[in-house]
C-alpha positions in Angstrom: 44.7 -14.4 -35.4 41.1 -15.8 -35.3 40.1 -19.5 -34.4 36.9 -21.5 -34.0 37.2 -23.0 -30.7 34.8 -26.0 -31.2 33.0 -28.3 -28.6 32.6 -32.0 -28.1 30.3 -34.5 -27.3 30.6 -37.7 -25.7 29.1 -40.5 -27.4 30.3 -43.2 -24.9 31.8 -42.5 -21.3 32.6 -45.2 -18.8 34.5 -44.5 -15.4 37.1 -47.3 -14.9 38.8 -46.9 -11.8 40.6 -44.3 -9.8 44.3 -43.2 -9.1 45.0 -43.3 -5.4 47.9 -41.4 -5.9 46.1 -38.3 -6.8 42.3 -39.0 -6.8 41.6 -38.7 -10.2 39.6 -40.9 -12.1 40.4 -43.2 -15.4 37.7 -42.7 -18.0 37.0 -44.6 -21.6 35.3 -42.5 -23.9 34.4 -41.7 -27.4 34.5 -37.9 -28.5 33.1 -36.3 -31.4 34.0 -32.8 -32.3 30.9 -30.6 -33.2 30.5 -27.6 -35.1 29.2 -25.5 -31.9 31.9 -23.0 -31.2 33.1 -20.0 -29.6 35.8 -17.5 -31.6 38.7 -16.7 -30.4 40.8 -13.7 -31.6 44.5 -13.4 -30.6 46.6 -10.4 -31.2 50.1 -9.0 -29.6 49.3 -6.1 -27.3 51.4 -4.1 -24.9 50.1 -6.1 -22.0 48.2 -9.5 -21.4 44.5 -9.3 -21.6 41.8 -11.9 -22.0 38.3 -10.6 -22.6 35.0 -12.5 -23.0 31.7 -11.9 -24.6 28.2 -13.2 -25.0 28.4 -15.0 -21.4 29.4 -13.4 -18.1 32.9 -15.2 -17.1 34.3 -13.9 -14.0 37.9 -14.1 -12.6 41.5 -14.0 -13.9 41.8 -18.0 -13.5 40.2 -19.2 -16.3 41.5 -21.9 -18.6 42.2 -19.0 -21.2 44.3 -17.3 -18.7 46.1 -20.2 -17.5 46.9 -21.3 -21.4 48.7 -17.6 -21.7 50.6 -17.8 -18.6 51.6 -21.5 -18.9 52.7 -20.6 -22.7 55.2 -17.7 -21.8 56.0 -19.4 -18.9 57.3 -22.9 -20.5 58.6 -21.2 -23.7 60.1 -18.0 -22.4 58.0 -15.9 -24.4 58.4 -12.2 -23.3 55.8 -10.5 -25.4 52.4 -9.7 -24.7 48.8 -10.7 -25.9 45.0 -9.7 -26.0 42.6 -12.8 -26.2 39.2 -12.2 -27.3 36.8 -15.1 -26.6 33.2 -14.8 -28.1 31.4 -17.4 -26.0 28.7 -19.4 -27.5 29.4 -23.0 -25.9 27.5 -23.1 -22.4 30.1 -23.3 -19.2 29.3 -26.2 -17.2 27.5 -28.2 -20.0 29.6 -31.0 -20.8 30.5 -30.1 -23.9 34.0 -29.0 -23.5 34.1 -25.4 -24.0 36.8 -24.3 -21.5 38.7 -27.2 -22.4 38.5 -26.3 -26.2 39.0 -22.5 -25.2 42.5 -23.4 -23.6 43.6 -26.1 -26.5 42.9 -23.3 -29.0 44.2 -20.4 -27.4 47.7 -22.7 -26.7 47.4 -23.5 -30.8 47.0 -19.6 -31.8 50.1 -18.5 -29.4 52.0 -21.6 -30.8 51.3 -20.5 -34.4 52.3 -17.1 -33.7 55.4 -18.5 -32.0 56.4 -21.4 -34.5 55.7 -23.8 -31.4 55.1 -27.6 -32.0 51.7 -29.0 -31.7 53.1 -32.1 -29.6 54.7 -29.7 -26.8 51.5 -27.3 -26.7 49.5 -30.7 -26.2 51.8 -31.9 -23.4 51.2 -28.2 -21.8 47.7 -28.2 -22.4 47.1 -31.6 -20.1 48.3 -29.5 -17.1 45.0 -27.6 -17.6 42.7 -29.9 -17.7 42.1 -33.6 -18.5 40.0 -32.5 -21.7 42.2 -30.4 -23.1 44.4 -32.6 -25.3 41.7 -34.3 -27.2 41.0 -30.5 -28.9 44.7 -31.1 -30.4 43.4 -33.7 -32.3 39.4 -33.4 -32.9 37.2 -35.3 -34.9 36.2 -38.7 -33.6 38.5 -40.1 -31.0 38.7 -42.8 -28.0 40.3 -41.0 -24.8 41.3 -43.0 -21.9 43.9 -42.9 -19.4 43.0 -39.4 -17.3 42.1 -38.0 -20.7 45.2 -38.0 -21.8 45.7 -41.1 -24.2 44.3 -40.0 -27.5 43.3 -42.4 -30.0 42.2 -40.8 -33.6 39.7 -43.3 -35.2 39.7 -44.1 -38.6 36.2 -43.7 -38.7 33.8 -40.9 -39.4 29.7 -40.3 -38.5 27.8 -40.8 -41.4 24.4 -39.4 -41.8 24.4 -38.4 -38.0 23.1 -34.9 -37.0 22.5 -33.2 -33.8 20.4 -31.2 -31.6 22.2 -30.3 -28.4 20.0 -28.8 -25.6 21.3 -26.9 -22.6 18.7 -26.7 -19.6 20.7 -23.9 -17.9 21.4 -26.1 -15.2 25.5 -26.0 -14.0 26.4 -29.4 -12.8 30.0 -29.3 -11.1 32.5 -31.7 -12.4 34.0 -32.4 -9.0 30.4 -33.2 -7.6 29.6 -35.4 -10.6 32.8 -37.3 -9.9 32.0 -37.3 -6.2 28.6 -39.4 -7.3 30.6 -42.1 -8.6 30.5 -45.3 -6.7 31.5 -47.9 -9.1 33.3 -48.6 -12.0 33.0 -50.5 -15.4 35.1 -52.0 -18.1 34.6 -49.4 -20.5 34.1 -49.8 -24.4 33.7 -53.7 -24.7 34.0 -53.9 -28.4 37.1 -52.8 -30.4 34.8 -52.7 -33.6 34.8 -48.7 -33.5 38.5 -48.9 -34.1 38.2 -50.6 -37.7 34.9 -48.9 -38.9 35.4 -46.4 -41.6 31.9 -45.3 -41.2 29.6 -45.0 -37.8 26.1 -44.6 -38.7 23.2 -44.3 -35.9 22.4 -48.1 -36.0 26.1 -48.3 -34.4 26.1 -45.6 -32.2 22.9 -46.8 -30.5 24.9 -49.9 -29.4 27.4 -48.5 -28.0 25.8 -44.9 -26.2 26.3 -44.9 -22.3 27.0 -42.3 -19.8 27.9 -43.7 -16.5 27.3 -40.2 -14.9 23.8 -39.9 -16.5 21.6 -42.0 -14.0 23.5 -39.9 -11.0 23.0 -36.5 -12.2 19.4 -37.5 -13.2 18.8 -38.5 -9.6 20.2 -35.1 -8.6 18.7 -33.0 -11.0 15.3 -34.5 -11.5 14.4 -31.4 -13.7 16.9 -32.6 -16.2 15.6 -36.3 -16.3 12.0 -34.8 -16.8 13.3 -32.6 -19.8 15.0 -35.4 -21.5 12.0 -37.9 -21.3 9.7 -34.8 -22.6 11.9 -34.5 -25.4 12.6 -37.9 -26.5 8.7 -38.2 -26.8 8.5 -34.7 -28.5 11.5 -34.9 -31.0 11.4 -38.7 -31.9 15.2 -38.9 -32.2 16.9 -42.0 -33.0 18.9 -41.9 -29.9 19.8 -39.5 -27.2 22.3 -39.2 -24.2 23.5 -36.5 -21.7 27.3 -35.3 -22.5 29.8 -35.6 -20.3 28.9 -34.8 -16.6 25.7 -32.8 -17.5 24.1 -30.9 -18.4 23.8 -30.5 -21.9 21.6 -33.4 -23.6 21.9 -34.1 -27.5 19.5 -36.2 -29.7 20.6 -37.8 -33.0 19.0 -37.7 -36.3 19.7 -39.6 -39.4 17.7 -37.3 -41.7 18.9 -33.5 -41.7 15.7 -32.2 -42.6 13.9 -34.0 -40.0 16.8 -32.6 -37.4 16.1 -29.1 -39.0 12.3 -29.6 -38.7 12.5 -30.5 -35.0 14.8 -27.6 -34.5 12.2 -25.0 -35.9 9.9 -26.5 -33.4 11.8 -26.2 -30.6 12.0 -22.5 -31.0 8.2 -22.2 -30.1 8.5 -24.6 -27.3 11.6 -24.9 -25.5 12.6 -22.0 -23.0 16.3 -22.9 -22.9 19.3 -23.1 -25.2 19.8 -25.4 -27.9 22.1 -25.9 -30.9 21.8 -27.4 -34.2 25.4 -29.2 -34.8 27.1 -31.7 -36.9 30.2 -33.6 -36.6 33.3 -32.0 -37.5 36.7 -33.3 -38.9 39.9 -31.6 -39.5 
């Protein structure tokens, strides 16, 4: 079985509180699935094996290892699997790569064993707070600790992305430790009613509570965003998740592609041309 394990962008991200019982934070966020993806291949085998290619991924406790282990424990599966992950989504980038890999591994294993998505999603929540989103994909509002998913009716129309990863790894735990105040979350319900969302609407809601904190911590990242804002002339830009990826929005695909080609000559880090994805 072969699956495309997609990434996500946070078009809006606020931290609204903290649960004193477990120390986890409450969020209010708008997630958009994008076309940047890893490729996961799952086959039955004589022993459980997880292999990564394309990037250096060390250890035997990755989100994919956890997905295989929890799946077998929860559903009493005795057979073994070989899972190969061809990585393209940068790690520690705020793009949800590890969470996506866990979700799509569970979906693949579930399809092979006839397990309903609903049960798999609950299992995924034990691996990471972003994992449940990838069982839905598209455009969603995500609240609680990441487990409350509202599938939004709208789609981004005439919106095209360039995503830049500046090879700066940001620890999620470190990012959350920098949060010293909480927000009210998204203060408009218009997003739950709109069937089409254009760049002008997105510009009104785009926000990331982590951004200023991470920019203070990583001055090179702040300087890069300022440089690219001036160079690309994008209609909007923001850091995704807890960083360090930056995304730039365009309302003309040709202009986006021209800027992408310019970056090939001027930028010495990884960057990607991406579009919104809907299932």
